[in-house]
N, C-alpha and C positions, 0 to 999 in steps of 0.2 A: 625769333631769337635763336641763335645757334647754341646748342649744348656743348659743353666740353666733350671731347672725344671719349674721355674716361667714363662718362655717364650716359653715353648714347648706347642704348641696348643693342642696336644692330651691330655696332662695332664690337661691343662686348661679346655678343654671341659668336661673331666671326673669330675674335681673338681666342676665346676659350676653345672653340672647335679646332682652331689651328694648333693650339697647345696640346690638345688631346691627340691629334693626328701625329704630332712630333713624338710624343711619348710612345704612342703605339708603333710608330715606325722604328724607333730605337729598340723597343722590346722585341718586336717581330724579327728584326735583323739579328738580334742576339741569338735567336733560335733558327737562323738560316732561312727565314721566310720574309714575306712582305705583309704590310698591313692589309692590302687587298686580299691576299690569300687567307689571312686570319678572318677577315670579314666574311669570305665565302664559307669557311669552315663553321663559323658561328651561325651563319644563316642556315646551313644544312643541318646543324644540330637542332635548330628550332623548327625547321620545316623539312623533315626527311622525305625524299621522293619528289622534291620540287623539280620542275623542268628547267632545262638550261635557259630557255627564253624567258621564263618568269623570273629566274634568278637575275638575269641581266636587267630586267625592268626594276626589280626591287633594290638592286645595288646601284642603279643608275650608271651602269657600265655598258658600253657598246657590245653587241653580240659577239663580234670578232674578238674583242678583248677578253670577254668572259670565257670564250672558248679556249684562248691561250692560257688563261689562269687555270682553268679546269684541266687542260692538258698537263700542266706542270704538277698539279696536285695529284692527278691520276698516275703520272710517271713516278711520283714519290710514294705511291701506294696509300695515299690518305683518303682518296675518294674513288668511287667507281660509277661508271655510267651503265645504266640498265635500260634495255628497250622497254618502252611502254607496252603493256600487254594488249592494249586496245588500238594503238596507233604506232606503227613501226617507224614513223618519221620522228617520233618524239623520244628523247632520252630523259630518263629519270635519274636523279643524282642521289647517291648514298654515301655515307661515311663508311670507312673501313675500320676494323679494330685498331689499326695502326694510328688512327687519328686521335685516339683517346688521350694519349699523353699531351699532344699539342692542344687539345681542347681544355685540358686541365691547366696548362700554362696560360691560355687565353682567359680562363675563368679567374685564375689567381691575379693576373694583370688587372682585370676589370674590378675585382674586389679592392686591390691596393689603390687603384686610381680613384674609385668611388670614395674610399675612406679619406684619401688625401684631399679630394675636391670638397668633400662634405665637412671637413674639419672646421669647427666653430659654428656650424649651422645646426639649428634645431630640426627635429624630425618634421615639425609643422612647416618650417621654412622650406625644407626639401620637398614636402608634398605639394606645397603651393607652387614651387618652381616647376615640378613635374606637370602639374595640372595646367599651368600657363603654357609650357612648351608643347604639351599635347594639343591644346586649343589652337596655338599658332600653327602647328603642323597641319591640323585638320582644316583650318581656314585656307592655308596656302595650297593644300592638296585639292580642295574643292575648287578654288579659283583656277588652278592649273587644268583640272579636268574640264571645267566650263569653257576655258579659253581654247582647249584642244577641240572640244565639240563644235565650237563656233568657227574654228579654222578649217574644218573639213568641208570639202566641196559638196554641194547638195546633189 
C-alpha cells in the first residue's frame, strides 16, 4: 500500500533538507557568499588544518570544485593554505582572523534555524530525531563503504 507523500519519511527528509538549503542560500547571499562557501568555513572551524582532498570528500564536492571554492575564500582573505610540514604535495587549510565575523553569522543562522525548526518539539523528541538520523547516516555510510570495497578490482 502506498503512503501519502506527506507521511513518507524519505520525501519528508528530502523536503526538509531542500527547505534548509533554500534558507541557507538566502542567508549566505545576503552576506555576499554561497551556501557552499559557508559549509567550507563551518567545516574548517570544526577541523582546522584539514587537507583540501579530505575536505572534498567530507563535503561530497569534486576536488576541482572545492579548489575553486577555496580559491575564492582565500582571495577574500577568509582562509589560507599552508604547506604540510611532512609532505609538500599536501595543503593544510586554516581560517584567518577575517573569517571570525562570517563564522558568527553562520552560527547565528544555525541557532535561528534550529529554534524555528524545533518549535513545538520537546527536547526528548529532538533527541530521538537526532538518534534516528545518526543511525540512518551510519547505516547508509556503512553500505556505501561496503559497496565501494566490492566494486574495486581485485
